[in-house]
Phi, psi and omega in degrees: 000127183284131176264139177290153177289162190298337181265009184290143173286339186250149175266181186300318179296320178301317180296325176294320177297318177298316177300319177297320179295319179297313180300315181299314179295322178298315180291323176302327179272000181057040179258146169279169175298323179295319179296318176294317179302319179296324181291330183246013175057055179224163174283142181299333179294327177291320177302314179301315180296319178295317179296338179261014170102008178287138178297156179215169179281162175298324178301320179292320176301319179296319178300317177298315182297323178292319179297321181271357182055050179220171177280159178300324183292347173289336182271331185275160180302147182306323184300338179269348182284329182245357176079359184299311184280336185266340186079010180276135178285164178296330177297317179295317178297321176297319178297316179299320178296316178298319179297324183297343180270353182273159174298153184304321180300317178290322177301315180296321179295319178294317179300318179296317179295318179296318179299320179297317179297315180297321178296322182290328184256356181294126178294147179296138182280000000 
């Protein structure tokens, strides 16, 4: 069972939900794992691992969304789509969606900047 890396926005259950969404969309399109893998230039074994809950990069989520011709938020758990469970405002969710369209290098730079800001404003424990 794939564990998300420590900087992940999602926990292990979320990754399983994302994997279920990917599997469902793949089956809706009547694609095999190999056919999906060919569409996003990945090994079918990686598709299997993702469908079974292994964490992935935002870039990979974007590749899946492009293959399925859907938005990234169609792949993520519902609780993140409206911010109710996360406490995220719709503005933050819109920003995350915008970030998901950027190259990975830019995504990483934004993530680093956000982490710096959070460290600066985090109250002392």
